[in-house]
Wavefront OBJ file of the C-alpha trace (Angstrom):
o trace
v 53.985 130.275 126.685
v 50.367 129.292 126.034
v 50.876 126.040 127.981
v 52.294 127.919 130.990
v 49.336 130.310 130.922
v 46.895 127.398 130.883
v 48.608 125.752 133.861
v 48.502 129.025 135.810
v 44.793 129.501 135.041
v 44.071 125.930 136.183
v 45.879 126.522 139.496
v 43.936 129.742 140.039
v 40.588 128.028 139.308
v 41.293 125.173 141.713
v 42.463 127.591 144.392
v 39.392 129.779 143.977
v 36.997 126.844 144.264
v 38.771 125.347 147.261
v 39.941 122.220 145.419
v 43.594 121.259 145.994
v 45.979 122.111 143.150
v 48.488 119.274 143.731
v 48.658 115.965 141.880
v 45.630 114.650 143.868
v 46.720 111.044 143.314
v 45.578 109.918 146.770
v 42.670 110.782 149.031
v 43.987 112.900 151.909
v 42.498 114.958 154.730
v 42.200 118.069 152.551
v 40.122 116.120 150.046
v 37.937 114.604 152.731
v 37.305 118.100 154.119
v 36.157 119.247 150.663
v 33.928 116.187 150.233
v 32.303 116.855 153.582
v 31.766 120.553 152.914
v 30.218 119.885 149.503
v 27.877 117.256 150.933
v 26.794 119.450 153.848
v 25.815 122.283 151.502
v 22.825 120.300 150.243
v 22.184 117.494 152.725
v 18.475 116.910 153.267
v 17.741 114.980 156.491
v 14.386 113.804 155.166
v 15.978 112.292 152.049
v 18.796 110.839 154.168
v 16.273 109.037 156.371
v 14.176 107.935 153.396
v 17.153 106.426 151.551
v 18.339 104.608 154.678
v 14.958 102.947 155.229
v 13.386 102.400 151.815
v 13.954 100.886 148.384
v 15.751 103.282 146.032
v 13.471 102.264 143.176
v 10.367 103.042 145.211
v 11.759 106.436 146.216
v 12.754 107.407 142.687
v 9.757 105.982 140.765
v 8.495 108.473 138.176
v 4.966 108.845 139.518
v 3.718 110.888 136.566
v 4.754 108.172 134.110
v 3.210 105.503 136.296
v -0.110 107.367 136.503
v -0.220 108.022 132.745
v 0.506 104.381 131.926
v -2.208 102.402 130.121
v -2.480 98.903 128.674
v -3.938 99.656 125.257
v -2.414 98.469 121.960
v -3.784 99.050 118.496
v -1.713 96.124 117.165
v -1.671 93.054 119.389
v -0.869 89.428 118.518
v -2.105 86.472 120.553
v 0.292 84.689 122.855
v 0.463 80.902 122.906
v 0.959 80.989 126.677
v 3.527 82.579 128.971
v 6.488 80.293 129.634
v 8.933 80.112 132.532
v 12.665 79.508 132.188
v 12.908 79.093 135.978
v 16.455 79.183 137.433
v 18.285 78.971 134.126
v 19.833 81.260 131.532
v 17.794 79.859 128.636
v 15.954 83.105 127.762
v 17.226 82.980 124.151
v 15.751 79.503 123.647
v 12.444 80.354 125.306
v 12.125 83.551 123.267
v 12.849 81.749 119.993
v 10.461 78.898 120.753
v 7.767 81.338 121.889
v 7.765 82.738 118.343
v 7.148 79.248 116.955
v 4.717 78.299 119.738
v 2.488 81.128 118.576
v 2.550 79.925 114.970
v 1.873 76.278 115.879
v -1.007 77.269 118.177
v -2.479 79.250 115.291
v -2.166 76.257 112.938
v -3.866 73.940 115.441
v -6.458 76.605 116.366
v -5.428 76.152 120.012
v -5.124 78.807 122.678
v -1.821 77.427 123.959
v 1.078 75.335 122.750
v 4.615 74.793 123.999
v 7.627 73.200 122.333
v 10.083 71.294 124.525
v 12.920 73.472 125.753
v 14.688 70.538 127.503
v 14.915 68.619 124.205
v 16.818 71.416 122.488
v 18.769 72.301 125.648
v 20.029 68.708 125.762
v 21.474 68.982 122.269
v 22.662 72.544 122.841
v 24.722 71.330 125.797
v 26.188 68.470 123.763
v 27.065 70.851 120.936
v 28.607 73.362 123.331
v 30.728 70.605 124.862
v 31.904 69.587 121.402
v 32.601 73.198 120.395
v 34.545 73.765 123.609
v 36.765 70.749 122.964
v 37.177 71.763 119.324
v 38.307 75.218 120.474
v 40.809 73.583 122.814
v 42.198 71.740 119.793
v 42.085 74.885 117.611
v 44.100 76.862 120.154
v 46.222 73.929 121.278
v 49.426 75.987 120.942
v 48.052 79.075 122.705
v 49.353 79.828 126.222
v 46.796 79.203 128.958
v 46.979 82.848 129.987
v 46.263 84.160 126.470
v 43.071 86.175 125.974
v 41.741 83.462 123.655
v 42.160 80.672 126.188
v 40.883 82.863 129.003
v 37.596 83.351 127.134
v 37.291 79.732 125.988
v 37.822 78.375 129.509
v 35.400 80.822 131.142
v 32.087 79.327 129.938
v 32.507 75.785 128.589
v 28.944 74.682 129.424
v 26.866 77.811 130.041
v 23.147 78.312 129.462
v 23.508 81.397 127.270
v 22.808 81.644 123.590
v 21.254 83.444 120.667
v 18.475 83.137 118.086
v 20.994 81.605 115.658
v 21.854 78.951 118.242
v 18.214 77.876 118.438
v 17.796 77.790 114.659
v 20.963 75.681 114.359
v 19.567 73.178 116.839
v 16.051 73.005 115.370
v 17.267 72.459 111.817
v 19.772 69.790 112.902
v 17.807 67.866 115.533
v 14.178 68.790 114.900
v 11.770 69.659 117.695
v 9.203 67.969 119.949
v 6.238 69.174 122.043
v 6.896 69.717 125.739
v 4.818 66.614 126.487
v 7.373 64.462 124.631
v 10.298 65.675 126.758
v 9.192 67.698 129.801
v 11.301 69.691 132.237
v 13.269 67.991 135.017
v 14.539 69.418 138.277
v 17.983 69.883 136.740
v 16.762 71.452 133.487
v 14.865 74.088 135.488
v 17.749 74.778 137.879
v 20.942 74.371 135.901
v 23.664 75.650 138.212
v 24.846 72.359 139.693
v 24.830 70.297 136.499
v 26.606 73.121 134.656
v 29.329 73.185 137.311
v 29.839 69.422 137.169
v 29.976 69.354 133.369
v 32.361 72.330 133.317
v 34.661 70.522 135.740
v 34.737 67.456 133.468
v 35.294 69.512 130.322
v 38.187 71.440 131.817
v 39.809 68.202 132.915
v 39.353 66.942 129.338
v 40.978 70.168 128.084
v 43.989 69.514 130.277
v 44.154 65.929 129.021
v 44.063 67.007 125.357
v 46.837 69.541 125.890
v 48.994 66.925 127.656
v 48.415 64.490 124.770
v 49.505 67.154 122.285
v 52.594 67.961 124.354
v 53.439 64.241 124.264
v 53.423 64.261 120.466
v 49.875 63.138 119.653
v 48.369 64.413 116.390
v 45.087 66.301 115.975
v 43.326 63.156 114.691
v 44.359 61.374 117.888
v 42.931 64.235 119.952
v 39.619 64.049 118.092
v 39.358 60.310 118.642
v 39.804 60.907 122.366
v 37.241 63.699 122.153
v 34.535 61.203 121.145
v 35.036 59.226 124.374
v 34.961 62.463 126.358
v 31.669 63.527 124.777
v 30.210 60.104 125.602
v 30.747 60.912 129.283
v 29.010 64.275 128.896
v 26.124 62.538 127.103
v 25.728 60.118 130.017
v 25.716 63.021 132.474
v 23.053 64.804 130.410
v 20.781 61.759 130.203
v 20.883 61.341 133.971
v 19.827 64.962 134.439
v 17.608 65.763 131.441
v 16.362 62.347 130.332
v 16.870 60.551 127.029
v 15.839 62.665 124.023
v 13.030 60.887 122.148
v 13.727 59.540 118.689
v 10.016 58.887 118.166
v 6.874 59.991 120.018
v 3.094 60.172 119.756
v 1.601 63.654 119.517
v -2.057 63.673 120.571
v -4.063 66.843 120.281
v -7.654 67.966 120.004
v -8.845 68.794 116.507
v -10.538 72.163 116.639
v -12.361 73.804 113.771
v -12.135 77.529 113.429
v -15.300 79.248 114.679
v -17.839 80.186 112.029
v -17.762 84.002 111.714
v -21.495 83.988 110.860
v -22.392 82.541 114.257
v -22.485 85.538 116.613
v -23.001 83.630 119.850
v -21.718 80.082 120.036
v -23.479 79.564 123.387
v -26.797 79.378 121.529
v -25.771 76.206 119.727
v -27.950 73.393 121.073
v -25.849 70.442 119.956
v -22.571 69.858 121.833
v -20.150 67.962 119.618
v -17.778 65.485 121.290
v -14.078 66.335 121.182
v -12.109 64.789 118.350
v -8.492 63.861 119.066
v -5.711 63.273 116.582
v -2.914 60.845 117.476
v 0.099 60.600 115.230
v 3.605 59.244 115.555
v 6.451 61.622 114.750
v 10.208 61.791 114.868
v 11.700 65.122 115.961
v 12.629 65.819 112.323
v 9.200 64.929 110.912
v 7.539 67.109 113.554
v 9.820 69.952 112.512
v 8.970 69.378 108.841
v 5.215 69.518 109.465
v 4.914 72.254 112.087
v 7.988 74.517 111.887
v 9.954 74.322 108.624
v 7.567 76.472 106.577
v 7.692 79.227 109.220
v 11.465 79.240 109.589
v 11.725 82.298 107.392
v 14.900 83.962 106.203
v 15.498 85.691 109.529
v 18.511 87.931 110.040
v 20.075 89.605 113.066
v 19.930 93.410 113.126
v 21.878 95.148 115.877
v 22.363 98.637 117.234
v 26.063 98.634 118.143
v 26.471 102.399 118.552
v 30.276 102.422 118.822
v 30.772 100.580 115.518
v 30.125 101.933 111.999
v 26.543 101.413 110.842
v 25.542 99.551 107.641
v 28.336 97.043 108.227
v 28.088 93.363 109.157
v 29.925 91.944 112.173
v 30.760 88.370 113.084
v 31.260 86.911 116.551
v 33.552 83.956 117.142
v 30.973 82.265 119.327
v 28.697 79.485 118.114
v 27.099 76.343 119.507
v 27.713 74.116 116.461
v 31.315 73.558 115.420
v 30.324 73.012 111.783
v 28.123 76.127 111.474
v 29.167 79.751 110.846
v 29.183 82.009 113.870
v 26.693 84.825 114.503
v 26.638 87.515 111.800
v 24.682 90.744 112.345
v 24.012 93.888 110.342
v 24.571 97.058 112.355
v 21.859 99.697 111.869
v 20.594 102.725 113.811
v 17.951 101.817 116.371
v 15.320 103.712 114.358
v 15.719 101.073 111.635
v 15.291 98.278 114.153
v 11.995 99.848 115.234
v 10.820 100.358 111.657
v 11.327 96.691 110.745
v 9.866 95.431 114.019
v 6.701 97.405 113.344
v 6.459 95.975 109.821
v 6.665 92.425 111.185
v 3.949 93.070 113.764
v 1.634 94.589 111.155
v 2.069 91.344 109.218
v 1.072 89.295 112.318
v 4.617 88.118 113.047
v 6.143 88.239 116.517
v 9.662 89.640 116.901
v 12.431 88.185 119.049
v 14.823 90.760 120.532
v 17.826 91.125 122.850
v 18.129 93.882 125.440
v 19.565 95.044 128.746
v 16.735 93.962 131.028
v 18.405 95.293 134.175
v 17.545 98.942 133.422
v 14.297 100.874 133.846
v 12.334 97.774 134.829
v 9.318 97.903 137.158
v 8.877 94.163 137.565
v 5.748 94.249 139.746
v 3.728 96.153 137.130
v 5.542 95.039 134.001
v 6.809 98.426 132.792
v 10.000 99.181 130.844
v 10.717 102.914 130.555
v 13.963 104.862 130.212
v 12.794 107.590 132.622
v 11.058 105.183 135.002
v 13.370 105.929 137.947
v 14.435 109.497 138.701
v 17.548 108.878 140.779
v 18.818 112.342 139.868
v 16.020 113.952 141.880
v 16.801 111.852 144.945
v 20.562 112.476 144.986
v 20.848 115.668 142.934
v 23.296 113.841 140.659
v 23.137 113.362 136.887
v 23.147 109.654 135.974
v 22.627 110.187 132.238
v 25.168 108.228 130.183
v 24.842 107.900 126.382
v 24.180 104.419 125.011
v 27.504 104.433 123.150
v 29.476 105.153 126.332
v 27.578 102.489 128.267
v 28.606 99.941 125.636
v 32.236 101.080 125.513
v 32.647 101.119 129.285
v 30.912 97.784 129.999
v 27.725 99.290 131.423
v 25.418 98.382 128.550
v 25.016 95.113 126.660
v 22.446 92.509 125.668
v 21.751 90.161 128.586
v 18.196 88.897 127.962
v 15.927 87.865 125.077
v 12.141 88.259 124.865
v 9.388 88.571 122.253
v 7.462 91.627 121.026
v 3.773 90.875 120.388
v 2.256 94.313 119.915
v 2.668 98.037 119.411
v 0.626 101.081 120.408
v 0.994 104.002 118.015
v -0.082 107.601 117.584
v -2.543 108.552 114.837
v 0.359 109.076 112.423
v 1.852 105.637 113.151
v 4.672 106.552 115.542
v 5.207 103.925 118.279
v 4.435 104.911 121.857
v 4.927 101.564 123.568
v 5.427 97.893 122.719
v 3.901 94.718 124.208
v 6.532 92.250 125.405
v 6.100 88.592 126.338
v 8.728 87.459 128.832
v 9.738 83.956 129.970
v 9.659 84.523 133.726
v 6.254 82.945 134.376
v 2.900 84.568 135.118
v 3.808 85.763 138.618
v 6.080 88.554 137.349
v 5.212 91.588 135.292
v 1.546 91.840 134.309
v 0.829 88.087 134.229
v 4.049 87.561 132.283
v 3.791 90.601 129.988
v 5.640 93.925 130.011
v 4.748 97.321 128.551
v 7.875 98.673 126.910
v 7.879 102.406 126.239
v 9.501 103.613 123.048
v 12.329 105.472 124.822
v 13.328 102.182 126.477
v 13.552 100.575 123.019
v 15.943 103.367 121.985
v 18.229 102.987 124.969
v 18.213 99.313 125.932
v 17.426 97.189 122.876
v 20.508 95.944 121.055
v 19.174 93.364 118.592
v 16.004 92.350 116.741
v 15.462 89.260 114.589
v 13.717 90.206 111.339
v 12.654 88.375 108.191
v 14.993 89.652 105.487
v 12.164 90.440 103.072
v 11.064 93.421 105.208
v 14.414 95.180 104.805
v 14.936 97.968 102.290
v 17.008 97.102 99.186
v 19.870 99.130 100.674
v 19.851 97.172 103.935
v 19.448 93.849 102.118
v 22.569 94.748 100.171
v 24.297 95.551 103.465
v 23.818 91.945 104.539
v 26.108 90.810 101.720
v 29.084 92.826 102.950
v 32.053 90.860 104.202
v 31.698 90.811 107.991
v 34.229 92.346 110.327
v 35.306 89.492 112.610
v 35.261 90.569 116.251
v 37.567 89.073 118.885
v 36.432 86.369 121.286
v 36.360 88.913 124.104
v 34.085 91.430 122.373
v 31.620 92.634 124.997
v 28.463 93.309 122.960
v 26.900 89.803 123.133
v 29.128 88.465 125.913
v 26.549 88.600 128.718
v 23.836 86.993 126.580
v 25.938 84.153 125.146
v 28.187 83.404 128.095
v 26.016 82.791 131.144
l 1 2 3 4 5 6 7 8 9 10 11 12 13 14 15 16 17 18 19 20 21 22 23 24 25 26 27 28 29 30 31 32 33 34 35 36 37 38 39 40 41 42 43 44 45 46 47 48 49 50 51 52 53 54 55 56 57 58 59 60 61 62 63 64 65 66 67 68 69 70 71 72 73 74 75 76 77 78 79 80 81 82 83 84 85 86 87 88 89 90 91 92 93 94 95 96 97 98 99 100 101 102 103 104 105 106 107 108 109 110 111 112 113 114 115 116 117 118 119 120 121 122 123 124 125 126 127 128 129 130 131 132 133 134 135 136 137 138 139 140 141 142 143 144 145 146 147 148 149 150 151 152 153 154 155 156 157 158 159 160 161 162 163 164 165 166 167 168 169 170 171 172 173 174 175 176 177 178 179 180 181 182 183 184 185 186 187 188 189 190 191 192 193 194 195 196 197 198 199 200 201 202 203 204 205 206 207 208 209 210 211 212 213 214 215 216 217 218 219 220 221 222 223 224 225 226 227 228 229 230 231 232 233 234 235 236 237 238 239 240 241 242 243 244 245 246 247 248 249 250 251 252 253 254 255 256 257 258 259 260 261 262 263 264 265 266 267 268 269 270 271 272 273 274 275 276 277 278 279 280 281 282 283 284 285 286 287 288 289 290 291 292 293 294 295 296 297 298 299 300 301 302 303 304 305 306 307 308 309 310 311 312 313 314 315 316 317 318 319 320 321 322 323 324 325 326 327 328 329 330 331 332 333 334 335 336 337 338 339 340 341 342 343 344 345 346 347 348 349 350 351 352 353 354 355 356 357 358 359 360 361 362 363 364 365 366 367 368 369 370 371 372 373 374 375 376 377 378 379 380 381 382 383 384 385 386 387 388 389 390 391 392 393 394 395 396 397 398 399 400 401 402 403 404 405 406 407 408 409 410 411 412 413 414 415 416 417 418 419 420 421 422 423 424 425 426 427 428 429 430 431 432 433 434 435 436 437 438 439 440 441 442 443 444 445 446 447 448 449 450 451 452 453 454 455 456 457 458 459 460 461 462 463 464 465 466 467 468 469 470 471 472 473 474 475 476 477 478 479 480 481
């Protein structure tokens, strides 16, 4: 009885409002008439003309926010120089190395320093090729149209990655200055080489599966894998160059300025520059300049559709012998709290976000309410962060570094200083001003030294992780690109 009453009330409501009361499974003339009538009730010719002839972002820019914007920070770390990933998806590697560039520059008392991204990219690509072929062997019995194989075959040689990927590479292969292995045309524009390598790897995958179907054992497949990787290595050397096993690092020795000397320009004697030249291997360079600063960093995420205070593990990694990414899920307020603690201790913070939202690239502003599309179209575009994640409209797709924070008198953050890896011609000479509401909505991960966590959250790190499927969306855009 109650159900029949509800149906009758629904019919009456639809009839009263002019909406059709049928099944409405297809657009018909009655629907189109309603659409047209609703639109004509509020059409504004001026807005119609403006939208047709102008950028939507320019039309919807929140002018009040833009006018109130300032560039002041009461906590600000020095950058070691803005970097440029060019036409590649290596943001995760640039962001990670930018954290260490800052520390090395501070040790050398230099304004700028840059580690070689191509050196680590070379080995990242080799490791990804090996991991891809190992996954082919792992899922050798899986149908090609299974969800596992679909995800494995999608990105065999992509540029994407994560902080953990970079740490894996640095600890295994060491690191070198950019001067020891500089960028090449192909390392700065990776599309073509990635396509060629992917083609080879997929042909190798087919070969391994045929071998298995013909009765070959796993050990036989792995022996063939070595020859396959040798071909990928050759392709990489042609395009990236041979990674150095030994190199000379020459740098100017600079003493820290004497704090008692107020004006160094008054010094009469000009001392000649003193240069240090020393031979290193990638591992010995790592030991001297990086190892001590490779703190016990952990991944903290805000995955709003999963239970908080639980660890999660992704089945994606760049080293076959290393555990995959494990993250502790916490409310975003915790991510901000620990980020602020790191900055106050003069430590930069690497983070992952959705960079496609609320971004005024020309001025370098990130703000949640930066564009007021609702006022242009009289439509509500507000979608909660949790729904954006669930419905594939929100995920981490870019990594950058936080170098500063501007707070109120009681310590609450107002905005954050971000160093990007898009060169000095974008943003404010390579920097962005990230407002706190943008942090809430679009940051999904921060990398924090474990010692800054509360005892409760440190204990949370020890929980057995929930293993997520290969197709989990949360890190998909960041890792697989």
